[in-house]
C-alpha positions, 0 to 999 in steps of 0.5 A: 500499499505504501508503495503504491502511494508513493507512485501516486505521489511520485506521479502526481509531482511529476505532473507538477513538475512539468506544469511549472516548467511547461517550455522545458518540458515541451523541449525535453519531449519533443523528440518523442512527440515528432517520433510518435507523430510520425509513426502514427501519421505514417501507419494511418497514411499506409493504411488508408492507402491500402485499403484503397487499393484492395478495394480497386483490386477487388474491384477490378478482380483479385483472381485474374490472370492475363495472357498474350504472347511475346518474344523473349530476348533470347528468342529474336532471331527465332521467332517473329511476333506473328509465330508468338501471337496467342490463337483460338487453339491456345486458349481452347488448351487452357479451357480443356485442361485447366483445373486452377481456372474457373473460365476465360475469354479469348478477347480481340479488338479493333478500331471501328466507324460506329453509325447509326443514322446520321451520328458517325463516331470514328475510332470507336473500341469494338472488343469481341468477348465470349460469354464468360467474359460478363462473369469475370469483368463483372459487367452484366447486361441492363437490358435486352440479353447477353452474347451466347455460345451460339452467337459466337460459334455462328459469327452472327452480326449482333452486339453489345453497348454500353449506356455512353453509346446509346446516347452519343448515338442516339438509339431509340428504345433504350437502345435493344432492337437498333440497328448500327454499322459497324465498319459499314457492316450492320449489327443489330443491338441485343443488349446493354451493358452496365458501365463499370467505373474504374479506377486511373490505377486500372486504366480508367477514366472518362466513360467512352463508347464501348460495342462488344461482338462475338469474339469469333467474328471480330478475329475473323474481321482483323486484317491482323488477328491477335488474341488476349486471354483475360482467366478467372482463377478458382482461388487467389491462394492457388495463384502459383499453381495456377502460374505453373499450370498455365505454362506447362499447358501452353508450352505443351500445346505450342511444342517449344523446345526445353531449352526455349524460354516462353513465347508469352506472357502471364499478369496475376493480379495477385502479383501487383497486390503482393507488390503492393504489400512489399512497398507499403511494408517497405515505406512503414519500415523506413518510417520506422528507422527515422522514429528511430532515431528521433526517439533515440534524440528524445531519450537523450534528451529526456536522460539529460534533463533528468541529470540537470534534474538530479542536480538541482535537487541533490540536496533534497536527495542527501534530505531524504537518504540522511532521514532513511529514504531507501536507495530504490525509492529514490531510484523509483522516483526519478525512473517514474518522472522520466517515463511520465515525461515520455508518456505525456510526449506519446499522448502529444505525439498521439493527438497531433497523429490523429489530427494529421490523419483526420486531415488527410481524411478530408483532403478531397479526391485523396485516398485516404478515406480509410486511414486510421490509427488502429489500436496497435499502433496507439499501444506501440506508441504508449509501450515505446514511449514508455520504454525509452523513459525506462532506458534513457531515465535509468542512469540518471535514476541510478545515478540520484540512488548512489548519492552519498547523503554527506556530499549531497547536503554540502552540495550548494 
C-alpha cells in the first residue's frame, strides 16, 4: 500500500514539475512527440492507401490472370511476332486442360467507325468477347440479353453497347432492337451492358463508347488477328499453382523446345497485390528507422534533463537519504518521472497524429477515406514511449540513488 501511495505521489509530483516548467518539458519531450506523431501518421496513411488499393483490386478482380503472346530477347532471331501471338487454339487448350481456372474469355479488339442514322463516331473500340466475359469482368446486361455461345459459333452480327453509346449514337428504345453499322456492317443491338467505373490505377478514366461483338466474328474481321486471354482463377490462394499449370499447358500445346523461354507472358493480379504489400511494408519500415532516430534523440534529451533534475535536487536527495529513504525508492521516483515525461510526449504525439489523420481523410479526391490509427499503433506508441523513459531514465535514477547523503547535503 505504501508502495502504491509512493507511486501515486511521484506521478503527481512529476506532473506538477512539468506544469511548472512547461517550456522545458515541451522541449525535452519534443523528440518523443515528433517520433510518435510521425509513426502514427505514416501507419494511418499507409493503412488508408492500402484499404483504397485493396478495394480497387477487389473491384477489378483479385483472381484475374492476363495472358498474351511475347517474343523473349533470346528468341528474337528465331521467331516472329506473328508466330508467338496467341490463337483461339491456345485458349481452347487452356479451357480444356486447366484445373485451376474457373473460366476464361478470349478477346480481341479493333478500331472502327460506328454509325446510327446521321450519327457517326470514329475510332470506337469494338471488342470481341466470349460469354464468360460478363462473369470475369463483373459487367452484366442491364437490358436485353447477353451474347451467347451460339452467337459466337455462328459469328452472328449482333452486339452489346453501353449507356454512353446509346447517348452518343441516339439509339431508340433504350438501344435494344436498334441497328448500328460497324465499318459498314449492320449489327443488331441485343443488349445494353452496364458501364463499370474503373480506377485510373487500372487504366480507367472518363466513360467512353463501348461496343461488344462475338469473339470469333471480331477475330475474323481483323486484318492482323491477335488474341488476349483473360482468365479467372478458382482462388487467389493457388496463384503459383495456376501460373505453373498455364505455363505447362501452353508450352506443351505450342511444342516449345525445353531450352526455349516462354513465347507468352502472363500477369496475375495477385502479383500486383503482393508488390504493393511489399512496397507498403518498405514504406512503414523506412518510417520506423526515422522514428527510431527521433526517439533516440528524444531519449537523450530525457536523460539530459533528468541529470539536470538530479543535480538541482541533490540536497533534497541527501536530506531524504539522511532520514532513512531507501535508495530503491529514490531510484523509482526518478525513473517514474522520466517515464511520465515520455508518456506525456507520446500522448501529445498521438493527438498530433490523429489530427494529421483527420486532415488526410478530409482532403478532396485523395484516397485516404479509410485512414485511421489502429489500436495496435496506439499501444505501440504508448509502450515505446514508456520504454524510452525506462531506458534513458535509468542512468539518472541510478545516479540519484547512489548519491552519498553527506556529500549531497554539502551541495550548493
